[in-house]
N, C-alpha and C positions, 0 to 999 in steps of 0.2 A: 337686411336679410337677403341671402342669395336666392337666385331663381333658376340657375343652370345646373343640369346634371352632366355636363360635358366632361367632368373629371372621371366619370365612370365608363366602363366598357359599354359598347352599343347594346349588347344583350341585356345588361343590367338596367340601362336606361329604359329599354322597351318594357321589361318586367315591372319596373316601378311605375311607369306611366299607365300600364295596363291595370295595375293594382289601384292606382289613384282614380282611374275612370270607374272602376267597380265601386269604390267607396263613395264617390260623388253620386253615382246613380242610385246607390242603396240608401244612404243616409243624408246626402246633400249637406255636408258640413259647411260652416262659414269659412273655415280655413283648414288647410291640410298641409302640414309641415313635416318634412323629412328631417330627422335628427339622428345623432349617434354616428356610428362608424361609417354608414353609407354616405352620410352628409360630409363627414370629415375626409373620407377616401381611404381609411385604413380597415375596411371591411375584410372578412375572410369568407371563403366560399361556403363553409358549413353553417354560417350564422343566418338564421331566418329573420325576416322583418316582422316585428310585432307592433300592435296598435295600442295607443293610449288615447282615450277620449276624455276631454275636460271641457267644462263650461268656460266660455271666453272671459267672463267676469272673474272667475276663479283664477284663471291664468294671469290676467292683468293685475290682480291683487298681489300675486306672487312675484311678478316682475317688478312691480312698484316697490315691494319690500326687499328686493335684491336677492330673492332665493335663487341660488346660482344654477340649479337644474334648469329653470326657466330662462334665466338670463343667458345661459350657455346656448340654449336652443335659439334664442333671439340672435345671438352673435354668430353661431355656426350653422343654423338650420337653413334648409332650402324650401322656399314656398312653392308648393306644387299646385295649390288652388286657393283662390281668394275671392269671396263673394263681394268684397269691398263694403260690407255692411258695418264692419268694426275695424278699429285700429288697435294695434298692440301698444301697451303702455311704455313709457320711458323708464328704463331701469335705474334703480338706485343701488349701485354696486356696493357690497360690503367691503370694508377694508381687509387687507390680507391678514392682519392680526385677528379680526373678528371671524374671518373665514376659518382660520386655523383653530381658534377656540371652539367654534361650532363643530368642526370635524373631530377634534380631540374629545369633546364631550360625547358626541355620538358614538365614537369608537369605544370609549371606556364603558358606556352603558350597554350597548348592544353586544359587544364582544364578550363581556362578562356574563351577560344574559345567556349567550350561546353556550358558554362553558358550564353554566349551571344546568342547562337542559341536557348537556352531554353527561353530566354527573348522574342525572336521573336515568338516562339511558343505561349507564353501566350498572346501576342498582337493579333495574328491572331485568336486564340481561342475565345478571348473576342469579336472580330468582327464577329465571326461565319464564318470565311473563313477557313473552315475545311481542305480543301486539302492543302492549304499553311501551316496550322498548322502541318499537318502530315509530310510535307517535313522538316520543322524545327525540329520536334521531331526526325526524322530520322537522321538529321545532328548532333543533340545533342548526340544521341547514337553512331554514327560513331566516333565522336571526343572523347567521353569518352573511347571507345574501343581503339582508337589510343593513348590516354594518357597512358593507362595500358601497351600496347605493347611497347611503347617507354621507359617508366620508367623501365620496367622489362627486356627488350631485346634490346632496341635501334633499333628496326626494326618494320616498319609498311608497309604492302603490299599495292600496288596500286589497291585497290578494294573498292567499295562502298557496297558490299554485307554483310549485317549485320550477316547473318548466318555463312559465312566464318570467319569474324572477331570474332564472338562470340566463334567459335570453337577454334581459336588460343588463345583467352583470357582464355577460360576454361582449356586449356592445361597448362596454367600457374597456375591458381587457380580454382579448381573445384567448389568453392562457386559461381562463376559467372554463373554456369549452372542453378541456382535457380532464376536468375533475371527474365527471361521470361519463366514461366512454360509452359510445353508442355503436361500436363497430360490429357487435354480434347481437343476435336476438336474445341471448341470455343476459347480456349487459343491459339491454333495453328493458327486459322484464324486471330485473332487479331495481332499476331506477323507478319503474312504474309502481312497484310495491312501496317505495319510499314516497313517491308523489301522492299516492292514494291513502297513505297512512293517516293524514290529517282527519279524514272522515271515517274511512273504512275500518281502520284499526281500532276505533273506539265504538263504532255503532253497527258494524256488519259482522254477524257470526261467520259468514263465509270467508272473511279475510284470514289469510294464513301466511306466515313467514317463518323461515327456519333460522336456526342459529347460524348456519353457514352463510345464508343470505345477509343476515344482520352483520356478521363479521366482515364481509366484503364491503357492505355499504359503510360501515363504521370506518374502515380504512380509507375510503374515498372522502368521507366527511373530515377526517383528520388531515388529509391533504388539503381540503378546502380551508380548514382552519389555519393551517400554516401559511398558505398562500394569501389568505385574507389579512393575517397579521403583518406579513412582509410588505405587501403592496399598500396597505392602508398607512403604515408607518412612513413609507416613502412619500406617499401623497401628502400626509400631514406635514412632513418636514419641508415639502415644496412650497407651502403657504408662508413664504417669508417676504 
């Protein structure tokens, strides 16, 4: 595993070291590993760094089984802190045919699941049950993000937060940053309605969303669906 941040601009190196210091002082982890676009060097300015916390034994089991989200971290990651109390396992890399089958199976299941959720959205929108429509649109988005993460990394965190999932997806392919534009306060507000729909659209009487807002969000989700299908198929084909 690498240990140097020298491939990044000096300002980014300083920011990452500052963030690492805060994490060490706050939670004192045994290891702190930078992975994704900042470790690879293909980061974009708009992309924020997000955190994933896992038990070391859980990580080592996944590495030993060859789960390629973790083996990729082992291969591409940058070690920012090491208590030296533990060592990472030796990876058992899956064969390319095995990796391709896993990715194909994940794509078929999760992409179809997303399509079914979108069908529910269309039914509820037609009946003017807007809160239910918003929830199904959230579920469509969550499943599309899950499709991407599983095909590319075989890892999907246990969260329903579209902002966190979107950050992980964008670390794989920055093109996904453009799916939900954040250039105006209006755009941000519409995405926030979608992000909150998982809980608020079902349980909070104060939640309200209009047909126009749902129409705009649905257009963006359809763009996400097309981009997901295109890039996942390219990725699956690369496992040769």
